[in-house]
C-alpha positions as CSV (number, residue, x, y, z in Angstrom):
1,M,-55.3,-7.5,7.5
2,G,-52.2,-6.8,5.5
3,F,-48.8,-8.3,5.9
4,A,-45.5,-7.9,4.0
5,R,-41.8,-8.5,4.6
6,T,-38.5,-7.4,3.2
7,C,-34.9,-7.5,4.4
8,S,-32.2,-5.1,5.7
9,V,-28.9,-5.6,7.5
10,A,-27.8,-5.0,11.1
11,L,-24.1,-4.3,11.6
12,V,-22.3,-6.0,14.5
13,G,-18.8,-4.5,14.4
14,V,-17.7,-4.9,10.8
15,E,-19.9,-7.9,10.1
16,G,-23.5,-7.9,9.0
17,V,-26.5,-9.9,10.0
18,V,-29.5,-10.0,7.5
19,V,-32.6,-8.9,9.3
20,E,-36.2,-9.6,8.1
21,V,-38.3,-6.5,8.4
22,Q,-42.0,-7.5,8.8
23,A,-45.0,-5.1,8.6
24,D,-48.4,-6.1,9.9
25,L,-51.6,-3.9,9.5
26,E,-54.7,-4.7,11.5
27,P,-58.0,-2.9,12.1
28,G,-58.0,-0.8,15.2
29,L,-56.8,2.5,16.6
30,A,-54.1,4.0,14.5
31,A,-50.7,3.3,16.2
32,F,-47.2,2.4,15.2
33,A,-45.2,-0.1,17.2
34,L,-41.6,-1.0,16.4
35,V,-40.3,-4.2,18.0
36,G,-37.1,-6.3,17.7
37,L,-34.5,-4.7,20.1
38,P,-34.1,-1.3,18.3
39,D,-31.9,1.4,19.8
40,K,-32.8,5.1,20.2
41,S,-31.9,6.2,16.7
42,L,-33.8,3.2,15.2
43,F,-36.8,3.8,17.4
44,E,-37.0,7.3,16.1
45,S,-37.4,5.9,12.6
46,K,-41.2,5.8,13.2
47,D,-41.5,9.5,12.8
48,R,-39.0,9.7,10.0
49,V,-40.8,7.0,8.0
50,R,-44.3,8.4,8.5
51,A,-43.2,11.9,7.4
52,A,-41.2,10.5,4.4
53,V,-44.2,8.5,3.2
54,V,-46.6,11.4,3.5
55,N,-44.3,13.8,1.8
56,S,-43.7,11.4,-1.0
57,G,-47.4,11.7,-2.0
58,V,-48.5,8.3,-0.5
59,A,-51.3,8.0,2.1
60,W,-50.3,6.7,5.5
61,P,-52.4,3.7,6.5
62,Q,-54.8,4.6,9.4
63,K,-54.7,1.3,11.1
64,K,-52.8,-0.5,13.9
65,L,-49.3,-1.0,12.5
66,T,-46.7,-3.3,14.0
67,V,-43.2,-3.5,12.5
68,G,-41.0,-6.4,13.7
69,L,-37.2,-6.8,13.1
70,S,-36.2,-10.5,13.2
71,P,-34.2,-12.1,14.7
72,A,-35.3,-10.1,17.7
73,S,-32.3,-11.2,19.8
74,V,-29.7,-9.2,17.7
75,P,-29.3,-5.6,18.8
76,K,-30.1,-3.2,16.0
77,S,-28.9,0.4,15.7
78,G,-28.7,3.2,13.2
79,S,-31.0,4.7,10.6
80,G,-30.2,2.3,7.8
81,F,-33.5,0.4,8.4
82,D,-35.7,3.4,7.4
83,L,-36.0,2.4,3.7
84,A,-36.9,-1.2,4.4
85,I,-39.5,-0.2,7.0
86,A,-41.2,2.3,4.7
87,V,-41.4,-0.2,1.8
88,A,-42.7,-3.0,4.0
89,V,-45.4,-0.7,5.4
90,L,-46.5,0.3,1.9
91,A,-46.5,-3.3,0.7
92,A,-48.7,-4.2,3.7
93,A,-51.0,-1.4,2.7
94,E,-51.1,-2.9,-0.8
95,R,-49.5,0.1,-2.5
96,I,-46.8,-2.3,-3.6
97,N,-47.0,-6.0,-4.4
98,P,-45.5,-7.8,-1.4
99,Q,-44.0,-10.5,-3.6
100,E,-41.8,-7.8,-5.3
101,I,-39.9,-7.0,-2.1
102,A,-39.7,-10.4,-0.3
103,D,-36.2,-11.1,-1.7
104,L,-34.9,-7.6,-1.7
105,V,-32.3,-6.2,0.8
106,M,-32.7,-2.5,1.5
107,V,-30.3,-0.2,3.3
108,G,-30.8,3.6,3.7
109,E,-31.9,6.4,5.8
110,L,-35.0,8.5,4.9
111,G,-35.2,12.3,5.2
112,L,-38.5,13.9,6.2
113,D,-39.0,15.0,2.6
114,G,-38.6,11.4,1.3
115,R,-35.1,11.6,0.1
116,V,-32.9,8.6,0.6
117,R,-29.8,9.5,2.6
118,P,-26.5,7.5,2.6
119,V,-25.4,5.6,5.7
120,R,-22.1,4.2,6.9
121,G,-21.3,0.4,6.5
122,I,-22.8,-0.2,3.1
123,L,-20.0,-2.5,1.9
124,P,-20.1,-4.9,4.9
125,A,-23.9,-4.8,4.7
126,V,-23.9,-5.9,1.0
127,L,-21.2,-8.5,1.7
128,A,-23.5,-10.0,4.4
129,A,-26.4,-10.0,2.0
130,S,-24.3,-11.7,-0.7
131,E,-23.1,-14.4,1.8
132,A,-26.7,-15.0,2.8
133,G,-27.7,-15.7,-0.8
134,Y,-29.4,-12.5,-1.7
135,R,-28.8,-11.1,-5.2
136,Q,-30.6,-7.7,-5.3
137,V,-30.0,-4.8,-3.0
138,V,-31.4,-1.2,-2.9
139,V,-29.1,1.5,-1.5
140,P,-28.9,5.3,-1.6
141,E,-27.6,6.6,-4.9
142,Q,-24.5,8.0,-3.3
143,C,-23.5,4.6,-2.0
144,A,-24.2,2.6,-5.2
145,A,-20.5,2.6,-6.2
146,E,-19.5,1.2,-2.8
147,A,-22.2,-1.5,-3.0
148,S,-21.2,-2.5,-6.6
149,L,-17.8,-3.6,-5.3
150,V,-19.4,-6.9,-4.2
151,P,-19.5,-9.3,-7.1
152,G,-22.6,-11.1,-8.1
153,I,-25.0,-8.5,-6.6
154,S,-27.5,-6.4,-8.6
155,V,-27.5,-2.9,-7.1
156,L,-30.2,-0.3,-7.5
157,G,-29.3,3.2,-6.3
158,V,-32.3,5.4,-5.5
159,R,-32.5,9.1,-4.7
160,S,-35.9,9.2,-3.1
161,L,-38.7,7.0,-1.8
162,R,-40.9,8.1,-4.6
163,Q,-38.5,6.7,-7.2
164,L,-38.3,3.3,-5.4
165,V,-42.1,3.0,-5.1
166,A,-42.5,3.7,-8.8
167,V,-39.9,1.1,-9.7
168,L,-41.5,-1.6,-7.5
169,A,-45.0,-0.7,-8.7
170,G,-44.0,-0.7,-12.4
171,E,-44.9,3.0,-12.8
172,E,-43.0,5.8,-14.5
173,V,-40.1,6.8,-12.4
174,P,-40.2,10.5,-11.4
175,E,-37.2,12.7,-12.0
176,E,-35.6,14.2,-8.9
177,E,-33.8,17.5,-9.1
178,P,-30.1,17.0,-9.1
179,A,-27.9,18.8,-6.6
180,E,-26.6,22.1,-7.8
181,E,-23.0,22.0,-9.0
182,G,-20.6,23.5,-6.5
183,R,-23.2,23.5,-3.7
184,P,-22.4,21.6,-0.5
185,D,-24.2,18.3,-0.5
186,A,-25.7,17.8,3.0
187,M,-26.7,14.2,2.0
188,L,-23.0,13.1,2.3
189,A,-23.0,14.0,6.0
190,G,-24.2,10.5,6.9
191,L,-21.0,8.9,5.5
192,T,-18.7,10.4,8.0
193,V,-18.4,10.4,11.8
194,P,-17.8,13.8,13.5
195,G,-14.1,14.0,14.5
196,A,-13.0,11.2,12.1
197,G,-11.0,13.2,9.6
198,V,-9.7,11.7,6.3
199,G,-6.3,11.3,7.9
200,T,-7.5,9.3,10.9
201,G,-6.8,5.9,9.4
202,L,-5.6,6.4,5.9
203,A,-2.2,6.9,4.3
204,P,-1.2,10.5,3.6
205,G,-3.3,11.9,0.8
206,F,-5.1,8.6,0.4
207,G,-3.1,7.3,-2.5
208,E,-1.2,10.5,-3.4
209,A,2.6,10.5,-3.6
210,G,3.8,10.5,0.0
211,P,7.2,11.6,1.4
212,D,10.2,10.0,-0.2
213,L,12.8,7.8,1.5
214,A,15.5,9.9,-0.3
215,D,14.7,12.7,2.2
216,V,16.3,10.7,5.0
217,G,20.0,11.3,5.3
218,G,22.3,8.5,6.5
219,Q,20.7,5.8,8.7
220,E,21.8,2.9,6.5
221,V,20.9,0.3,9.2
222,A,17.5,1.8,9.9
223,R,16.7,2.1,6.2
224,F,17.5,-1.6,5.7
225,A,15.3,-2.5,8.7
226,L,12.5,-0.5,7.1
227,E,13.0,-2.5,3.9
228,V,12.9,-5.8,5.8
229,A,9.8,-4.7,7.8
230,A,8.0,-3.9,4.5
231,A,9.0,-7.1,2.8
232,G,7.9,-9.5,5.5
233,C,5.4,-7.4,7.5
234,H,7.6,-7.5,10.6
235,H,7.0,-5.3,13.6
236,L,9.7,-2.6,14.1
237,L,11.1,-0.6,17.1
238,L,13.1,2.5,16.3
239,H,14.9,3.9,19.3
240,G,17.4,6.8,19.4
241,P,17.8,10.4,20.3
242,P,15.4,13.2,19.3
243,G,15.8,14.5,15.8
244,A,17.5,11.4,14.4
245,G,14.7,10.7,11.9
246,K,12.6,8.0,13.6
247,T,9.3,9.6,12.6
248,M,10.6,10.5,9.1
249,L,11.4,6.8,8.6
250,A,8.0,5.6,9.8
251,E,6.1,8.1,7.6
252,R,7.9,6.7,4.6
253,L,7.1,3.1,5.3
254,P,3.7,3.2,3.5
255,G,5.3,4.0,0.2
256,L,7.3,0.8,0.4
257,L,4.3,-1.4,0.7
258,P,2.7,-2.8,-2.5
259,P,-1.0,-2.0,-3.3
260,L,-3.6,-4.1,-1.5
261,T,-5.0,-7.2,-3.2
262,R,-8.7,-7.2,-4.1
263,R,-9.6,-9.2,-1.0
264,E,-7.5,-7.0,1.3
265,S,-9.0,-3.9,-0.3
266,L,-12.5,-5.2,0.5
267,E,-11.5,-6.0,4.1
268,V,-10.0,-2.5,4.7
269,S,-12.8,-0.7,2.9
270,A,-15.4,-2.5,5.0
271,V,-13.7,-1.4,8.2
272,H,-13.3,2.2,7.0
273,S,-16.9,2.3,5.8
274,V,-18.2,1.3,9.3
275,A,-15.8,3.8,10.9
276,G,-17.0,6.6,8.6
277,I,-13.7,7.6,7.2
278,L,-14.2,6.5,3.5
279,P,-13.8,9.7,1.4
280,P,-16.9,10.4,-0.8
281,G,-16.3,9.1,-4.3
282,Q,-13.5,6.7,-3.3
283,P,-15.3,3.6,-2.1
284,L,-12.4,1.2,-2.4
285,V,-9.1,1.5,-0.4
286,T,-6.3,0.4,-2.6
287,S,-3.2,1.5,-0.6
288,A,-2.1,0.3,2.8
289,P,-3.7,2.5,5.6
290,Y,-1.5,4.4,7.9
291,C,-2.8,5.2,11.4
292,A,-0.7,7.2,13.9
293,P,-2.7,7.9,17.1
294,H,-1.4,10.5,19.7
295,H,0.2,9.1,22.8
296,S,-2.7,10.3,24.9
297,A,-4.9,7.7,23.2
298,T,-6.9,5.5,25.6
299,M,-7.1,1.7,25.4
300,Q,-10.6,1.9,24.0
301,S,-9.5,4.2,21.2
302,L,-6.7,1.8,20.3
303,I,-8.6,-1.5,20.6
304,G,-12.2,-0.4,19.9
305,G,-15.1,0.6,22.1
306,G,-17.8,3.2,22.5
307,N,-21.4,3.2,23.7
308,G,-23.4,0.1,22.9
309,L,-21.7,-2.2,20.4
310,P,-17.9,-1.5,20.1
311,R,-16.7,0.5,17.2
312,P,-13.3,-0.1,15.3
313,G,-10.3,1.3,17.1
314,A,-6.8,2.3,15.8
315,V,-5.7,-1.3,15.4
316,S,-8.7,-2.0,13.1
317,L,-8.2,1.2,11.1
318,A,-4.7,0.1,10.5
319,H,-5.8,-3.4,9.3
320,R,-3.6,-4.5,6.4
321,G,-1.5,-1.4,7.0
322,I,0.7,0.4,9.5
323,L,0.1,1.4,13.1
324,F,2.7,3.9,14.1
325,L,3.1,4.7,17.8
326,D,5.3,7.7,18.1
327,E,6.8,8.4,21.6
328,A,5.7,4.9,22.5
329,P,6.8,5.1,26.2
330,E,4.4,8.0,26.7
331,F,1.4,5.8,26.0
332,A,-0.5,4.4,29.0
333,G,0.9,1.0,30.0
334,K,-2.5,-0.7,29.8
335,A,-3.1,0.7,26.3
336,L,0.2,-0.7,25.1
337,D,-0.2,-4.1,26.7
338,S,-3.7,-4.4,25.1
339,L,-1.9,-4.7,21.8
340,R,-0.3,-8.0,22.7
341,Q,-3.2,-10.2,21.8
342,P,-4.0,-8.6,18.3
343,L,-0.3,-8.7,17.5
344,E,-0.4,-12.5,17.7
345,S,-3.9,-13.3,16.4
346,G,-4.6,-10.7,13.8
347,H,-7.9,-9.8,15.3
348,V,-9.4,-8.3,18.5
349,V,-12.4,-9.5,20.4
350,V,-14.1,-6.7,22.4
351,A,-16.8,-7.7,24.9
352,R,-19.4,-5.2,26.1
353,S,-22.7,-5.5,27.8
354,A,-24.5,-5.0,24.5
355,G,-22.6,-7.9,22.9
356,V,-19.3,-9.3,21.7
357,V,-17.6,-8.0,18.6
358,R,-14.7,-9.5,16.6
359,L,-12.8,-6.9,14.7
360,P,-9.9,-7.5,12.2
361,A,-6.5,-6.2,13.3
362,R,-3.7,-7.6,11.2
363,F,-1.3,-4.7,11.0
364,L,2.4,-3.8,10.9
365,M,3.3,-2.0,14.2
366,V,6.1,0.6,14.3
367,L,7.2,1.9,17.7
368,A,9.4,5.0,18.1
369,A,11.1,5.7,21.4
370,N,13.7,8.0,23.0
371,P,16.3,6.3,25.2
372,C,15.3,8.4,28.2
373,P,13.1,11.4,29.1
374,C,15.7,14.0,28.0
375,G,16.6,11.8,25.0
376,R,20.4,12.1,25.4
377,Y,21.2,8.8,27.2
378,G,24.1,7.0,25.6
379,G,25.1,10.0,23.5
380,A,28.7,10.8,23.1
381,E,28.5,14.6,22.7
382,V,25.9,15.8,25.3
383,A,25.6,14.3,28.7
384,C,22.3,12.8,29.8
385,E,20.5,14.7,32.7
386,C,18.5,11.7,33.8
387,G,19.5,9.5,36.7
388,A,20.0,5.7,36.3
389,A,16.7,4.9,38.0
390,T,14.8,7.4,35.8
391,V,16.2,5.8,32.7
392,R,15.3,2.3,33.9
393,R,11.7,3.4,34.7
394,Y,11.3,5.1,31.4
395,Q,12.6,2.2,29.3
396,A,10.5,-0.2,31.4
397,R,7.3,1.5,30.2
398,L,7.6,-0.8,27.1
399,S,6.9,-4.1,28.8
400,G,8.9,-7.2,28.1
401,P,6.0,-9.3,26.6
402,L,5.2,-6.4,24.2
403,I,8.9,-6.0,23.1
404,D,9.2,-9.8,22.7
405,R,6.5,-9.5,19.9
406,V,8.6,-7.0,18.0
407,D,10.8,-8.6,15.3
408,L,13.1,-5.8,14.5
409,K,14.9,-3.6,17.1
410,V,17.0,-0.9,15.6
411,G,19.0,1.9,17.1
412,V,18.7,5.2,15.1
413,E,21.9,7.2,15.5
414,A,22.2,11.0,15.4
415,V,22.6,12.2,11.9
416,Q,26.1,13.6,11.0
417,R,26.7,16.7,8.9
418,S,28.3,14.5,6.1
419,D,25.0,12.6,5.9
420,L,23.0,15.7,5.4
421,A,25.5,17.0,2.8
422,G,25.1,13.7,0.8
423,L,28.9,13.1,0.7
424,Q,28.3,9.3,0.6
425,G,26.2,9.7,-2.6
426,P,22.5,10.2,-3.2
427,P,20.3,7.9,-1.0
428,E,17.9,5.5,-2.6
429,T,14.4,6.7,-3.3
430,T,11.2,5.0,-2.2
431,A,10.5,3.7,-5.7
432,E,13.9,2.0,-5.9
433,V,13.5,0.2,-2.5
434,A,9.8,-0.6,-3.3
435,V,10.9,-2.7,-6.3
436,R,13.0,-4.9,-4.1
437,V,10.2,-5.2,-1.5
438,R,7.8,-6.3,-4.2
439,A,10.2,-8.9,-5.6
440,A,10.8,-10.3,-2.1
441,R,7.0,-10.5,-1.5
442,E,6.5,-12.3,-4.8
443,R,9.2,-14.9,-3.8
444,A,7.5,-15.4,-0.4
445,A,4.0,-15.7,-2.0
446,A,5.3,-18.3,-4.5
447,R,6.7,-20.3,-1.6
448,L,3.6,-20.0,0.5
449,A,1.1,-20.7,-2.3
450,G,-1.6,-23.1,-1.2
451,T,-1.1,-22.3,2.5
452,P,-3.2,-20.0,4.8
453,W,-0.3,-17.5,5.0
454,S,0.8,-14.8,2.7
455,H,3.7,-13.1,4.5
456,N,6.8,-14.5,6.3
457,S,5.6,-12.9,9.6
458,E,2.5,-15.1,9.6
459,V,4.2,-18.5,9.2
460,P,4.2,-20.6,12.4
461,G,7.6,-21.5,13.8
462,H,6.9,-25.2,13.6
463,E,6.5,-24.9,9.8
464,L,9.8,-23.0,9.6
465,R,11.6,-25.7,11.6
466,T,10.2,-28.6,9.7
467,R,8.8,-27.7,6.3
468,W,11.0,-24.7,5.3
469,Q,14.3,-25.3,6.9
470,A,17.3,-23.0,6.9
471,A,20.6,-24.1,5.3
472,P,22.7,-26.7,7.2
473,G,24.6,-25.0,10.0
474,A,22.9,-21.6,9.6
475,L,21.1,-21.8,13.0
476,H,24.2,-22.3,15.2
477,A,24.4,-18.6,16.3
478,A,20.6,-18.5,17.0
479,E,20.8,-21.7,19.0
480,R,23.7,-20.4,21.0
481,D,21.9,-17.2,21.9
482,M,18.8,-19.2,23.0
483,D,21.0,-21.3,25.2
484,R,22.4,-18.1,26.8
485,G,18.9,-16.8,27.5
486,M,19.2,-14.0,24.9
487,L,16.3,-15.5,22.9
488,T,13.0,-16.9,24.0
489,A,11.2,-19.6,22.1
490,R,9.0,-17.0,20.5
491,G,12.1,-14.9,19.7
492,F,13.8,-17.9,18.0
493,D,10.8,-18.4,15.7
494,R,10.7,-14.7,14.9
495,V,14.4,-14.8,14.0
496,L,13.6,-17.6,11.5
497,R,10.8,-15.5,10.0
498,V,13.1,-12.4,9.6
499,A,15.8,-14.6,8.2
500,W,13.5,-15.8,5.5
501,T,12.6,-12.2,4.6
502,V,16.3,-11.3,4.5
503,A,16.9,-14.3,2.2
504,D,14.0,-13.3,-0.1
505,L,15.4,-9.8,-0.4
506,A,18.8,-11.4,-1.3
507,G,17.3,-13.8,-3.7
508,H,18.5,-16.9,-1.7
509,G,16.6,-20.1,-2.0
510,Q,16.9,-20.6,1.8
511,P,18.4,-18.6,4.7
512,D,22.2,-19.1,5.0
513,E,24.5,-18.3,7.9
514,R,24.8,-14.6,6.8
515,D,21.1,-14.2,6.6
516,L,20.7,-15.5,10.1
517,E,23.4,-13.1,11.4
518,V,21.5,-10.2,9.9
519,A,18.2,-11.5,11.4
520,L,19.8,-11.9,14.9
521,Q,21.2,-8.4,14.8
522,L,17.8,-7.0,13.8
523,R,16.0,-9.1,16.5
524,T,18.4,-8.5,19.4
525,G,19.6,-5.0,18.6
526,V,23.2,-6.1,19.2
527,D,25.5,-4.8,16.5
528,R,27.3,-7.7,14.9
529,G,28.4,-5.8,11.8
530,A,26.3,-8.0,9.6
531,I,23.9,-5.3,8.4
532,R,26.6,-2.7,7.6
533,A,28.5,-5.3,5.7
534,R,25.5,-6.1,3.6
535,V,24.5,-2.5,3.1
536,K,28.0,-1.5,2.0
537,G,28.1,-4.3,-0.6
538,E,30.6,-6.5,1.1
539,D,27.9,-9.1,1.2
540,V,26.9,-9.3,-2.5
541,L,23.3,-10.4,-3.1
542,V,22.1,-12.8,-5.8
543,G,20.7,-10.8,-8.7
544,G,23.1,-7.9,-8.5
545,G,21.3,-6.0,-5.8
546,T,22.2,-5.2,-2.2
547,G,20.2,-5.4,0.9
């Protein structure tokens, strides 16, 4: 009787669970049993592993073989267990010393010829192994760079099963023929999901220079709101007639956001690795993702779902980045309202019959909406063709609870000919605005150092009312609006958060009355003249800049 064990990782959402792969050989009729709650693709690994071992020049043991995946209560899926199963079987057959593999974690798919093919989710799998105390992992050669992002882990990238057996047995490692230069590499097919293009959840060009804010003519108030949203990670609603530049503004928001921190990059890269949208050769996402689903998207595609265990949806692909919902009233009402919980908590819990998955979903939401179906309601030049009831029904598609979670509500006016001609001077570029955004974020980070929060939008209202208070008398206007029913309790707290961001952009030590006026205008959408005064320089900011 022969017995051996090694380890692999089962992915549950974007989190990994270390699985012990056990192989047991006993005298009897040659058979191969795989137990431990495998799915269909994993159950088929029996044929893949047998063919890969034989084609690697190693004899397949002609005995009764049982392979167990423990813990048996965790659902296991995918082809990433192939490598661990093959090595455990060879160790049980005494081709490899079982002691050499007991503390190894192996992830990889096997081709019938013995080549080790890459799989999705390498980064979260190695993170789970590291957290469990393992220090050595074996992965496909194409995924070695992604696995090396985890500190404190020794990574061995192998191209074939023959190479791994030689390394573990202390033999001379055979050379594998490299892929021909310029020839398509079919091995990379396992890293992507069909239909998940590179642009599904990533910023345009994945780090390349995106569209510039200088391309947008006029729209001083909307541009300022964009700056506030980027500085404090505040949710934004842009409403106005067609052709005013709502989509142009949203597409330029990623350029204002600073690069992701190391921890944020690992979080985002783990989600994108599981989703299969990490570009080959770029294992680490360093810029904020930008996800813009079509308005026909279902609730499952936004939140997460699929057969078996749920897969990341748009809210998770936009984690630490931007979720842009263009033509927001055209989305299904259930799909929009399903965003309410992740907007508050920063994660989404999806329950299915196969299990419950917790997916990260801390994103900056941008909504763009027309005022009515024809888009001309409230315009001065062309009359609206929609009836009053039609307009009310159209605007009611964005529910009150969802809109109450939006910090900034900005009307985007039709662009004038003078704005396009640049008669008011050249507009600011993305780089110029990004400098102020980064400075404001640094002020907020210094103030929030030692707390669980990193952005103004994350700070609880109780802390803003007690620990970080506004200037004396600054809250009078907000308190008056709350007494009149124009602000809810949640809205009052969100006004405070926005006011702190406006103060950070201005270089103020704490929000004053003018900062609160600006925040109230951004929150309620009622024009108080505060933003135009600040943009035109009538409200001079500390440090020589203007908001």
